[in-house]
Structures are given as structure tokens and as C-alpha cells.
C-alpha positions as CSV (number, residue, x, y, z in Angstrom):
1,X,0.0,0.0,0.0
2,X,1.2,3.4,-0.9
3,X,0.9,6.2,1.7
4,X,-2.1,8.4,1.1
5,X,-2.2,12.1,2.1
6,X,-5.7,13.4,2.0
7,X,-7.1,16.9,2.6
8,X,-10.5,17.7,4.1
9,X,-12.4,20.9,4.5
10,X,-15.0,21.8,7.2
11,X,-18.5,21.0,5.9
12,X,-20.9,20.8,8.7
13,X,-21.2,20.9,12.5
14,X,-23.4,18.4,14.4
15,X,-24.1,18.3,18.2
16,X,-20.8,16.5,19.1
17,X,-18.9,16.2,15.8
18,X,-17.5,18.2,13.0
19,X,-18.0,16.7,9.5
20,X,-15.2,17.3,7.0
21,X,-15.4,16.5,3.3
22,X,-12.4,15.1,1.4
23,X,-11.1,17.3,-1.4
24,X,-10.1,15.9,-4.7
25,X,-6.3,15.5,-4.9
26,X,-3.9,15.2,-7.8
27,X,-4.1,11.4,-7.8
28,X,-7.1,9.2,-8.2
29,X,-7.4,6.7,-5.3
30,X,-10.6,5.0,-6.4
31,X,-13.1,5.0,-9.3
32,X,-14.7,8.1,-7.8
33,X,-11.4,9.8,-7.0
34,X,-12.4,9.8,-3.3
35,X,-10.6,7.5,-0.7
36,X,-12.6,8.4,2.4
37,X,-15.4,10.8,1.6
38,X,-16.9,12.3,4.8
39,X,-14.9,12.3,8.0
40,X,-16.5,12.8,11.4
41,X,-14.3,14.0,14.2
42,X,-15.4,14.5,17.8
43,X,-15.3,18.2,18.8
44,X,-13.4,17.6,22.0
45,X,-10.6,16.0,20.0
46,X,-10.2,19.2,17.9
47,X,-10.1,21.9,20.6
48,X,-10.7,25.5,19.9
49,X,-10.8,27.1,17.4
50,X,-12.2,24.4,15.2
51,X,-9.8,23.9,12.2
52,X,-11.4,24.7,8.8
53,X,-9.1,22.1,7.1
54,X,-7.4,18.8,8.0
55,X,-4.6,16.8,6.4
56,X,-4.8,13.0,7.1
57,X,-2.1,10.5,6.3
58,X,-3.1,6.8,5.8
59,X,-0.3,4.3,5.7
60,X,0.3,0.6,6.4
61,X,1.1,0.0,10.1
62,X,3.7,-2.7,9.9
63,X,4.1,-2.7,13.7
64,X,0.8,-4.6,13.9
65,X,2.1,-7.6,11.8
66,X,1.7,-10.8,13.7
67,X,-0.2,-9.3,16.6
68,X,-3.6,-10.8,15.6
């Protein structure tokens, strides 16, 4: 698996979460060019002020090999 770096922008606020929408990048990750889509993050995890954008990195966690 190649490392994915995805960007998200603030879309909507719910009672306890902030919903972010993935932005199209330079590379296509799937047939629809979206790898994750919507991302919900608990408000308490974000602190204040709420970020208007996020960058998320997804990569293989080889430290988990053999721990199942």
C-alpha cells in the first residue's frame, strides 16, 4: 500500500462532531477519486478554534504484523 495524504475541509457541525469532506487531490485513489469521503471528528478532539481544514495520512502499520 502506498501512503495516502488526503485533505479535508469543514463541511458541517453536528451536536458532538465536525464533519469534514475530502477534497479531490492530484491522484485518483478509487473510481470516484475519493478515498474516504466524509470524515466525522469529535469536537473535543479538535479543541478551539475548530480547524477549517485537515490533512490526514493513511499508511500501512507494519508494527501490527503478527499481533492478531
